[in-house]
LOSE-241686 format. One record per atom (N, C-alpha, C): x, z, y; residue in one letter. Coordinates in steps of 0.05 Angstrom, whole numbers, plus 5000, padded with zeros to 4 digits. Layout:
<gudos>
XZYa...
</gudos>
This chain:
<gudos>
305402937322x302703007321x302503317322x301303437343x301403737347x299403857329x299904107325x298104297310x297004497329x294604587326x292604497304x291604217310x290504107288x289603837289x286703877305x286503667325x283803657339x281603547323x282403377303x280603247285x281703267258x279803257238x280703257209x282903047203x285303127190x287002907186x286002737162x287302527159x286702327138x287802407113x290202517109x291602547087x293402787085x293002977069x294803207067x296103227038x298503297038x299903357011x300403647010x299703746988x300204036981x302304046959x304304196963x306504236945x306804536936x305604566910x305704816896x306004766867x308204776855x308604726828x307704936806x308405196815x307905406794x307905676811x307605906799x307005936771x304005956768x302606026745x300106026741x298506196762x299706446767x298106596786x298106496812x300206366822x300306276848x298906016851x298705866830x296905616829x294105716833x293205926820x290806016826x290206136854x292306246866x292306336894x292006106912x292905856904x292505616921x289705516922x288305576902x285505456900x283505516923x283605766933x282005806958x282705636983x285305586983x286405407007x285305127001x285205026978x284004776972x281204736977x279604976968x276904986973x276204987003x277905117019x277305147050x278004877060x280004707052x280304477066x278004267056x277304297030x275204097021x272504137037x272004407041x269304467053x269404397083x271404467097x271204417126x272304137136x273804017118x274803747123x274103567099x271703507093x271203377068x272303087068x272802967088x273902707089x276702677085x278302897087x281102917084x281802867054x283702687050x284602607023x286802817014x286502936993x288603146983x290203036958x292703076964x294603046940x295903286934x296003386909x297403616901x299703566881x302103626889x304503606871x304403866857x304203846828x304004096813x305604076788x306404306777x307904306752x306104236727x307804096708x306404026684x305204246669x306204476669x305104706653x302404786667x302304786692x300004886706x297904686710x298404426707x296504246713x294004236698x294304296671x291604296654x289604496665x290704726678x288704916689x286804776711x287604606725x286104516749x285704226748x286304086728x286203796729x283203696729x281303846726x278603746730x277103796756x278703916773x277703946800x277503676814x275003626825x274703376836x275903316866x276303066871x277302966896x279903066903x281703066881x284603136887x286402946871x288302826884x290102656871x292402816861x292602876836x294803056826x297202866820x299702966827x301902856819x303603076804x304303006779x305303216760x308303206760x309403416763x312303446761x313303586736x314903446721x315803566694x318603626697x319403886701x322003966708x323803906683x322503916658x324303836635x325603566637x324603386652x325903116654x328103116674x329103326686x331203336702x331003126726x333302996730x333402786755x331002586751x330202496727x328202296724x325602426738x325002676737x322702786747x322402706777x324702756789x324802696820x324402386825x325602246808x325301946812x322201886807x321002016787x318001956786x316302016808x317102236818x315402346843x315902136868x318502056870x318901856891x317501596887x317401516863x315901286856x312901316863x311701526855x309001556859x308101596888x310001696905x309401726933x310301496949x311501296936x312501066953x310000936969x310500866992x308700737012x306300927018x306601197012x304401377022x305401557044x303901557067x304701717090x302601927092x303602187095x301502407100x301502497129x299402607136x299202737164x300703007162x300503137139x301803377136x302503457110x304703577104x305703697078x305203997080x303904097061x303804407061x305804487041x308204567048x310404637030x310104937025x308405007001x307505276997x309105426975x311405336969x313005456948x315905486958x316905726955x319805746963x321605756942x322705516937x324605476915x326305206922x328705196914x330304966917x329104706904x327804756880x326604526870x324504406887x322804566897x320604436914x321604356942x323704466951x324804366976x326004096972x327304046949x328303786942x325903586940x323803656930x321503486927x320403426955x320303616972x319303597000x320803347013x323403307007x324703107017x323902817011x322502806990x321202556979x318302516989x317302677006x314702667018x314902557048x313702317053x313702207077x311502317094x312102517111x309902647127x310902707154x309102667174x309702737201x310303037204x308803187191x308903487192x309503607164x311703757163x312403897140x312204187148x310204307138x309404597144x310204787123x312004977131x313005167112x312505447121x313605637107x313505917114x315305987137x314706187152x316406277175x319106387166x320906397183x323706437174x323806707162x322306907171x322607187160x321707177130x320007007121x319107037093x320206797076x321506607087x322206377075x324806407059x324506447033x326506507016x328106237008x330106236997x331706016987x332105787010x332305887033x332705707056x330505507060x328005557051x325805377053x325605267080x325905447103x325605377132x327405127139x329705077126x331104867132x329604577125x327604607106x326304347097x323704307111x323204477130x320604447147x321004397174x319304247186x319304207216x317504367232x315704517218x313604697231x313104917210x312805167221x312305397204x309705517210x308705667192x306205857198x307406107210x305706227226x306406487241x307006697222x308706877228x309307107213x307107307215x306107427194x304207637192x305307857173x305008097180x305908317162x303808387139x305008487116x303608617097x301008477087x301308227077x299108067068x299008047039x296808017027x296407937001x297307617001x298207546976x299407256974x297307066983x294807106976x292706936982x292306907012x292407137024x292107177053x294507027068x296807047058x299106917070x298906607067x297506537045x297206227040x295206117063x293206307068x291406217089x292706167117x295306247120x296506167145x297005877149x297105727125x297305437127x294805307138x292505397128x290005267137x289405357167x290305577173x289905687201x291605527219x293905467213x295905317229x294705037231x293604917211x292504657212x290104637231x288604857234x286204847252x283904957239x283805067215x281405157199x281505477203x280105587218x280005867221x278406027199x276505897186x274706017166x276506047141x275706237124x277006257097x274806247075x275106087055x273406057035x274706187010x273606427001x274806566977x273206466954x273606216947x272306086927x274605966908x274405946884x276505826867x275205556851x272805596843x271205376829x272905196812x274005326794x275405166770x273205086751x273104836745x271104746723x271804866697x270204966682x270605096655x269304916637x270804776620x269804616596x269104786574x266804786565x265704976543x267504896517x268805116509x270505076483x268805186462x269705126436x268705276413x269005576415x267005716414x267506026418x269706136399x271406286410x273606406396x272806706388x270606806399x269907086393x267207086385x266507196362x263707196352x262307436363x263307646369x261707896380x262107906410x260007966424x259908006452x258308266457x259008406480x261008346499x263708416487x265808276499x268408346490x270308376514x272508516510x274608576532x277108436523x278308286542x280708166536x283008346545x284908416528x287408546537x289408326536x290408266559x292808086562x295208246570x296808336550x298708566557x301208496567x301908246572x304708156579x304708006605x306508076623x307307936645x309607746639x310207586660x312507416657x315207556657x315107796666x317407976669x317008216652x318708286633x318308496616x318108776630x319508816651x319309086664x316509136677x314808916678x312108956688x309908996668x311009026642x309109066620x308709356613x306209446608x305509696599x306309726573x305609976558x306510026531x304509946509x305509876486x303909796461x302210036456x303310266456x301810506451x299510546469x299910496495x297710506514x295510326507x296310076503x294309866497x292609916474x294110026452x292810086426x290610306430x291510506446x289610746451x287310636468x287610456485x285310366502x283510186484x284510016466x283109866449x281210046430x282510256418x280810436404x278610586419x279310656445x277310796461x275210616467x275710376473x273610146478x271710156454x272910146430x271110096406x269610366401x270910586403x269510836400x267310906420x268210886444x266310976466x264310766476x264910506474x263210286485x262610076465x263410086439x262809906419x263609626429x265809596440x266909366451x268909226430x268608956426x270508786413x272808766432x275208806423x277608766439x279108526428x279808346448x281408106441x284208116454x286208066439x288708056450x289507776457x290707716480x291007456489x294107416498x295307226496x297907176502x299006896496x301506846505x302706606501x304506576477x306606426476x308106356452x310706496452x311406646473x314006766474x314506976454x317007046448x317607256427x316607506437x316807586462x315807836473x312907886471x311407676476x308607676475x307707726446x308907556426x308207616400x308907876388x311307966397x312108256388x310108436398x309408436424x307608626436x304908636420x303908386416x301508386401x301608496372x303808456360x304208576333x304408866334x305608966354x305809256358x303209396361x301509246380x298709366385x297109346359x297109126343x295409096322x296309316298x298909376297x299709576280x298709866285x298509906309x297910186319x294910236322x293310056326x290210086328x288910196303x286910366306x285410456284x283110266277x282410136294x280009926292x281109646296x280009456282x280909176284x280609056311x282608896320x282508756343x282908466336x281808296353x282207996348x284807906363x286607826349x289207756359x289207456364x288807336390x289107076396x291806996408x293707156407x296207106419x297406866406x298306666426x299506406417x297606226402x294906286406x292806116392x291005986414x291405996439x289805856459x291505686479x290505446487x291505316506x290405396533x291105306555x290005366579x287005356584x285805146574x283005086573x281405276556x282505356534x281305566516x281405826530x283905896542x284106146555x282306156578x281705966594x280005976617x277206046607x276405916585x273605946575x273706256562x275506336549x275706616538x275306806560x276806776582x276806966604x274206976619x273206726621x270606716635x268306856621x268306866595x266206986580x266607276574x269007386582x269707666578x268107836595x267608086586x266408296605x268408366625x270908406617x273208446634x275808396623x277908396636x280608366630x282308606637x283908666619x286008896625x288808776624x290308776646x292808626647x294508746667x297108726665x299008786686x299008526704x301008516724x301008296744x302008066728x300007876724x300607656704x298807416713x299307186703x297706956707x294806986697x294407066674x291607116662x290007286680x291107476692x289607676712x288407496733x290007306742x289007146768x287306906757x287606826734x285706616721x283106746718x283007016710x280407156708x279107166734x280607236755x279407246779x278306986788x279606756783x278606486787x276106416776x275206576753x272806496742x270806756744x271506946763x269707156771x269307356750x271307396735x271407626712x272807856724x271908106725x273308326734x275708376720x277708476734x280508536722x281308816727x281908986705x283109236712x286309186710x287209146735x290209086736x291609336736x294009316723x295909556716x298409506734x298709666756x300509626776x302309846780x305009816777x306910026783x309609926793x310309686783x312809566791x312309386817x310009276822x309609126844x307209246861x307109166885x305109296905x302609136900x300409256890x298009136887x296709026911x297309136934x296309046959x297308756966x299408686953x300508426957x299608216933x299408346908x299408176886x297108226866x295308416872x293108476853x291208246849x289808246828x287508056827x285708096850x285307886865x284207906893x281308026896x279707996876x277108096875x276508356862x278608466853x278408716836x280208946845x280108986872x281709196883x280609486873x278109496870x276909756864x277709846835x278209626819x278609696790x281709696783x283509696805x286309666800x287409956795x289209986774x290710236771x293210206788x293710386806x295810376823x297610606823x299910566808x302010776807x304610686821x304010486839x306410376855x307510576875x305910736889x307010936908x309011116892x308011236868x309711416853x312311296844x312311036836x314710886828x316510856852x315510806874x317210756898x318611036907x317011256904x318011496910x320211596892x319811536866x321811616844x324211446846x323811186853x326311016853x327911036880x326511026901x327711006927x327511256947x326211456934x325811706950x324611656976x322411486976x321311387000x318511336996x316811277017x314111217014x314010917016x311410817010x310810537009x311310417036x310510567057x310510457084x313310457095x315310577080x317910557091x319910327076x318910237055x320410037042x319309757048x321209547045x320509277052x317909187036x316109047050x313808927040x314408747014x313308826990x313608666967x316108786950x317109006960x319309116944x318409186916x320209116897x319309146868x321009376855x320009506836x321409706820x321809576793x324309496789x324809316764x326009506743x324609726735x325509946716x323309956694x324109966669x322009996648x320510236649x321610456663x320010716665x317610696684x317710496703x315510486723x313110476712x312310266693x309910226682x308710466664x310810626654x309910866638x308711066655x308611046681x307611236698x304211206695x303510956687x300610926683x300011066657x297511216658x296511346635x294011236623x293611306598x291111196585x288611276602x288711556610x286611626627x286211476654x288411366665x288111206689x286210966682x286910846659x285510596650x282710656644x282110856628x279510916618x277710986643x279111136664x277411206689x276510956702x278210746703x277510486719x275310346702x275610356677x273410206661x270910356663x270910646665x268310776667x267110706695x268710686716x267510606742x266510316741x267910166728x266809876726x264309866711x264010006689x261710006673x259210136685x259710286705x257510396719x256410206740x258610076753x257909876773x256709616762x257409546738x256809306725x256209366696x253809486691x253109546663x253309346643x254009406619x254409196599x251509096590x
</gudos>
């Protein structure tokens, strides 16, 4: 069956297990297919951790992969996909795990990334690829899948249903500081976050909420911040599940965060994000709707590390050194907040 489709296909399978941020990046692709091909049935193979974030989205058949179950997880996928044939598989994750899962999907078309971008030999598991394009944000690279299928329009909508939770914050407005990324080198300093929290309280009378998961590094970061602030902050680290986090971020005035899943969850519920970027290129990975609020010290980090400019290094090049995020100053962050507060008064 040649691409692009001349008519909406009957059945599409989307393969994107993780991580939280990239699952959020997948949502505009879902919305685009659902809007332009409403009769097309969608199946999404997704990770167990990420599933609760999106499980209330309508008209999707979710198949949950639990990597903790080892070989049994693959057997479960095979059982659930038995006797199902798809018109196309969108193989949207480059990893050996997802490539092995792709072998269990009965599909005429297995659409993956072009060879230039397909890490972990993903191209070996596809029979069709999206065209190569230079210097794209992750979301825009994902739109290569819908474009190849035959949908030229892009729907920049996320539309995650938010189940109202018991309010976790009494005072509004409030700012959420989500201080940690999945990689420690992408984290800013506890001293910097504490200074921002006190400045928000002193200058804007803002309640500050700390958010994070259950890892040791996240708990330690939150403890360091709470010890250094002059004014009290509400520490919700390790106290929220994904549904509660979604609600918390939706009701926030803004979120301050490095390159992390919560930054992209906030984008999905239309909350502005002051993104802190030095290790990764924000043009590729920033919160998609918050370019104007992004602190960008990536060019300085690239110059210091590689003695080169951003245009001269490979797209997506990372600076994996702890000093990089220290290039970001408190003044950088307060300046972005002041810009945001002028554009979007409290």
